[in-house]
C-alpha positions as CSV (number, residue, x, y, z in Angstrom):
1,M,-17.9,-10.1,15.4
2,S,-16.2,-6.8,14.4
3,E,-12.9,-6.4,12.6
4,L,-11.4,-5.1,15.9
5,S,-12.7,-8.1,17.9
6,E,-11.4,-10.5,15.3
7,Y,-8.0,-8.8,15.3
8,L,-7.7,-8.9,19.1
9,E,-8.6,-12.6,19.2
10,S,-5.8,-13.3,16.8
11,L,-3.1,-11.9,19.1
12,P,-1.0,-13.6,21.7
13,T,-2.4,-13.1,25.2
14,E,0.3,-10.7,26.5
15,R,0.2,-8.5,23.4
16,R,-3.6,-8.6,23.3
17,A,-3.8,-7.3,26.9
18,A,-1.6,-4.3,26.1
19,I,-3.6,-3.4,23.0
20,E,-7.0,-4.0,24.7
21,R,-5.9,-1.6,27.4
22,V,-5.6,1.2,24.9
23,Y,-9.0,0.4,23.3
24,A,-10.7,0.2,26.7
25,R,-9.5,3.7,27.6
26,A,-10.7,4.9,24.2
27,R,-14.1,3.4,24.8
28,A,-14.3,4.9,28.3
29,L,-13.3,8.4,27.1
30,V,-15.3,8.3,23.8
31,P,-18.2,6.0,24.5
32,D,-19.9,7.0,21.2
33,A,-17.1,5.5,19.2
34,E,-18.0,2.3,17.4
35,D,-15.8,-0.5,16.1
36,G,-14.8,-0.1,12.5
37,V,-11.8,0.4,10.2
38,G,-9.6,3.3,9.5
39,Y,-7.0,3.3,6.7
40,G,-7.3,-0.5,6.5
41,M,-6.7,-1.0,10.2
42,P,-9.2,-2.0,13.0
43,A,-10.2,1.2,14.7
44,P,-12.9,2.7,16.8
45,R,-14.8,5.3,14.7
46,Y,-16.2,8.5,16.1
47,R,-18.6,10.6,14.1
48,G,-17.6,8.6,11.0
49,K,-13.9,9.1,11.5
50,P,-11.2,6.7,12.9
51,L,-10.2,7.7,16.4
52,L,-7.1,5.6,16.6
53,S,-5.7,2.2,15.7
54,V,-3.3,0.0,17.8
55,M,-1.5,-2.7,15.9
56,S,1.0,-5.4,16.8
57,A,4.3,-5.2,15.0
58,K,7.4,-7.4,15.2
59,G,9.2,-5.6,18.0
60,H,6.6,-3.1,19.3
61,I,3.0,-2.0,19.3
62,G,2.1,0.9,17.1
63,L,-0.5,3.4,18.1
64,Y,-1.8,5.5,15.2
65,P,-4.0,8.4,16.2
66,F,-4.6,9.3,12.5
67,S,-3.5,12.8,13.3
68,P,0.0,14.3,13.8
69,P,-1.4,17.4,15.5
70,A,-3.2,15.2,18.1
71,L,0.1,13.4,18.7
72,D,1.9,16.7,19.0
73,T,-0.3,17.6,22.0
74,V,1.7,15.0,24.1
75,R,4.9,14.6,22.1
76,D,7.0,16.4,24.7
77,E,6.0,13.8,27.3
78,L,7.0,10.8,25.1
79,A,10.7,11.3,25.0
80,E,11.3,7.7,26.1
81,F,9.2,6.3,23.3
82,S,9.9,5.9,19.6
83,L,7.8,8.4,17.6
84,A,7.3,9.2,14.0
85,K,5.1,11.9,12.5
86,G,1.8,10.1,13.2
87,T,3.0,7.0,15.1
88,L,3.8,6.2,18.7
89,R,5.6,2.9,19.4
90,F,5.5,1.2,22.8
91,T,5.8,-2.3,24.3
92,E,3.9,-4.5,26.7
93,D,6.6,-3.8,29.3
94,H,6.6,-0.1,28.7
95,P,3.1,1.1,28.0
96,V,2.0,4.7,27.4
97,P,1.1,6.3,30.8
98,D,-2.7,6.6,31.3
99,D,-2.7,10.3,31.7
100,V,-0.8,10.9,28.5
101,L,-2.9,8.3,26.6
102,D,-6.1,10.0,27.8
103,R,-4.9,13.4,26.7
104,L,-4.0,12.0,23.3
105,L,-7.4,10.3,22.9
106,L,-9.2,13.5,24.0
107,A,-7.2,15.6,21.6
108,R,-8.1,13.3,18.7
109,R,-11.8,13.4,19.8
110,D,-11.8,17.2,20.0
111,E,-10.1,17.4,16.6
112,I,-12.9,15.3,15.1
113,D,-15.5,17.5,16.9
114,G,-13.8,20.5,15.4
115,T,-13.0,22.1,18.7
């Protein structure tokens, strides 16, 4: 069992579903990514680099794309979310829209690819 699988198993059902949704989109868009760890957090790894991590926190879910520039590609569309330099915070009741999440994931993939 991978670190990511173990982490997901440890979460309450509702929170797990919200986090699994993000990882499922990552797997669909970047099928070559493999479960691993990035900066001490469970994360799909693509070409040896962490693609993103999604972690449960007390009052929110944190999405960490390991890249402020990748987050900047969609920052203007996230006005209703709490953001920091390299962090996007959301909740189960207010998830990141699929199209925005997809563009963020693809921006991070492209950054790793060097394109």
